[in-house]
C-alpha positions in Angstrom: 25.5 26.1 -50.8 26.6 25.6 -47.7 23.3 27.4 -46.4 21.1 25.0 -48.2 23.3 22.0 -47.0 22.9 23.2 -43.3 19.3 23.5 -43.6 18.7 20.1 -45.3 20.7 18.7 -42.2 18.9 20.5 -39.8 15.6 18.8 -41.6 17.2 15.6 -41.3 17.9 15.6 -37.7 14.6 17.3 -37.3 12.7 14.2 -38.9 14.9 11.9 -37.0 14.1 13.3 -33.9 10.6 13.5 -34.8 10.4 9.9 -35.5 12.0 8.8 -32.4 9.8 10.7 -30.5 6.4 9.4 -32.1 8.4 5.9 -31.9 8.8 6.2 -28.1 5.4 7.3 -28.0 4.0 4.4 -30.0 5.8 2.3 -27.5 4.6 3.9 -24.5 1.3 3.7 -25.8 1.5 0.0 -26.5 2.8 -0.6 -23.1 -0.3 1.1 -21.9 -2.9 -0.6 -24.1 -1.4 -4.0 -23.2 -1.5 -3.4 -19.2 -5.3 -2.3 -19.7 -6.1 -5.4 -21.7 -4.5 -7.6 -18.8 -6.4 -5.5 -16.3 -9.2 -6.1 -18.1 -8.8 -9.6 -18.1 -8.1 -10.3 -14.8 -11.2 -8.5 -14.0 -13.4 -10.2 -15.9 -11.7 -13.4 -14.5 -12.0 -12.3 -11.0 -15.7 -11.6 -11.9 -16.5 -15.1 -13.6 -15.0 -16.6 -10.3 -17.7 -14.5 -8.1 -20.7 -15.4 -10.4 -19.7 -19.2 -9.9 -19.3 -18.7 -6.1 -22.8 -17.1 -5.9 -24.2 -19.9 -7.7 -22.5 -22.4 -5.7 -24.1 -20.6 -2.5 -27.6 -21.3 -4.1 -28.1 -18.0 -5.4 -29.6 -16.8 -8.8 -26.4 -14.2 -10.4 -29.5 -13.4 -13.3 -31.7 -11.8 -10.4 -31.9 -7.9 -10.7 -30.1 -7.3 -7.3 -27.6 -9.6 -8.2 -26.8 -9.2 -11.9 -23.7 -7.1 -11.5 -22.7 -7.8 -8.1 -19.9 -10.3 -9.2 -18.4 -7.2 -11.4 -18.4 -4.9 -8.5 -17.3 -7.5 -6.0 -14.0 -8.0 -8.5 -13.5 -4.3 -8.5 -13.9 -4.0 -4.9 -11.7 -6.9 -4.3 -8.9 -5.4 -6.7 -9.0 -1.9 -4.7 -8.9 -3.9 -1.3 -5.4 -5.4 -2.6 -4.2 -2.6 -4.5 -0.9 -2.8 -2.3 0.6 -5.7 -4.4 1.0 -2.8 -6.9 2.6 -0.4 -4.7 6.1 0.0 -3.3 7.5 2.1 -0.7 10.2 3.3 -3.5 7.3 4.9 -5.2 6.4 7.2 -2.7 9.1 8.0 -0.5 11.7 8.9 -3.4 11.1 12.7 -3.2 10.0 12.7 0.4 12.9 12.3 3.0 15.1 15.1 3.7 17.9 16.1 5.3 17.3 17.3 8.8 19.3 18.0 12.1 16.8 16.2 14.3 17.0 13.2 16.4 13.7 13.6 19.1 11.1 11.1 18.3 8.7 11.6 15.8 5.5 10.2 16.0 2.2 10.0 13.8 -0.4 7.5 15.8 -4.3 7.0 15.1 -3.3 6.0 11.5 -7.0 4.2 10.5 -6.4 0.9 8.8 -8.3 -1.8 6.9 -7.3 -5.0 5.6 -8.4 -8.3 4.6 -7.2 -11.6 7.0 -5.9 -13.8 4.8 -7.3 -17.1 6.7 -11.2 -16.3 5.8 -10.7 -12.9 3.6 -12.7 -10.8 6.1 -11.6 -7.4 7.3 -9.8 -6.5 10.2 -9.8 -2.9 10.8 -8.4 -0.6 13.6 -5.1 2.0 14.0 -1.4 2.1 13.7 0.7 4.1 15.8 4.4 4.6 14.4 7.5 6.6 15.7 11.0 6.9 14.5 14.1 8.7 15.8 15.5 10.2 12.9 19.2 10.0 11.9 19.8 13.0 10.2 17.1 12.5 8.1 13.1 12.8 8.3 10.1 12.4 5.8 7.1 13.6 5.0 4.5 12.8 7.7 1.5 12.0 5.6 4.2 9.0 4.0 3.9 6.9 6.8 0.0 6.9 6.6 0.9 5.8 2.7 3.3 3.1 4.1 0.5 1.8 6.2 -1.8 1.9 3.3 0.5 0.0 1.1 1.1 -3.1 3.3 -2.5 -3.1 4.8 -4.1 -3.1 1.2 -3.2 -6.8 1.2 -4.1 -10.3 2.1 -2.5 -10.2 5.7 -2.3 -11.0 9.4 -1.8 -8.6 12.0 1.6 -9.8 13.2 3.3 -9.4 9.9 1.6 -6.4 8.9 3.4 -4.7 11.6 6.4 -6.1 11.1 6.4 -5.0 7.4 5.5 -1.6 8.2 8.4 -1.1 10.9 11.0 -2.8 8.0 9.9 -0.5 5.5 10.5 2.6 7.6 13.9 1.4 9.0 15.1 0.6 5.4 14.2 3.5 3.8 15.3 6.0 6.6 17.9 4.1 8.5 16.7 5.8 12.0 18.3 5.1 15.3 15.2 3.5 15.9 11.2 2.6 14.8 8.5 1.1 16.9 5.3 0.2 15.4 1.9 -0.9 17.3 -1.7 -2.0 16.0 -4.6 -2.3 17.6 -7.5 -3.8 15.3 -11.0 -5.7 15.6 -10.8 -9.1 13.7 -14.2 -9.7 11.9 -12.9 -13.8 11.8 -13.6 -13.2 15.4 -16.9 -11.0 15.8 -18.8 -12.4 12.8 -17.6 -16.1 13.2 -15.9 -18.6 14.9 -15.8 -17.6 18.8 -18.0 -15.0 17.9 -16.2 -12.2 20.9 -17.9 -8.5 19.9 -15.4 -7.0 22.2 -12.1 -8.7 21.3 -9.2 -6.5 20.0 -5.6 -7.5 19.0 -2.3 -5.6 19.8 1.4 -6.2 18.1 3.9 -4.6 18.3 7.9 -4.4 16.8 10.6 -2.6 18.2 13.8 -1.8 16.1 16.9 -0.1 17.5 16.7 1.8 20.6 13.1 1.0 21.0 14.0 -2.2 21.3 17.5 -1.8 23.1 16.6 1.1 25.6 13.4 0.5 28.0 13.1 4.0 28.9 12.8 5.0 25.0 10.2 2.3 24.3 8.6 3.4 27.6 8.0 7.3 26.5 6.8 5.9 23.3 4.1 3.6 24.6 3.3 6.5 27.1 2.6 8.9 24.5 1.0 6.6 22.3 -1.5 4.5 24.1 -2.5 7.0 26.6 -5.9 7.6 26.5 
């Protein structure tokens, strides 16, 4: 009798666990389906907006060359602004390591592409990053990922530079962070003043890079030398 009772109890527990797993799976599936439905609705709305813009500009959105352009443009815009759905916490949690190193770490010539929030046209260039570790280092590729997160949003270069520096400072709590961005803005090249060779340089210096002229000088010498 005891054996049968134990077997029955094991069966009940097993059934209960299977129900829990199935319920959790169903909840996850429902959440996924809900997100996919929301994303599909957003894509459709953006597509319709692009179709309206093309029509108002005098184009025939039903001609062969433009028939799928609103959808392609909608997908492209979602990709170009994907940074809104990403956070530094998501990418850095498993990539920060304890390390007894306090010398300057520099990653330079990180290519970036962003959209100017004033005219929704591209600006592009390179970011140079340095930090002074305070017993913690980060995987080098993660610095490029941080640049990607903030550049894939509607931006102004000044804010982008500060956001990158602040994100690194908050995540690593280093002795200092320095970020320099050199970029060409198509709103100056294609329209407006139309200056083909104009470029914009912005910088943010935190901690020792701000307080110590020699540290700042070393960073700029190593980063900006041709």
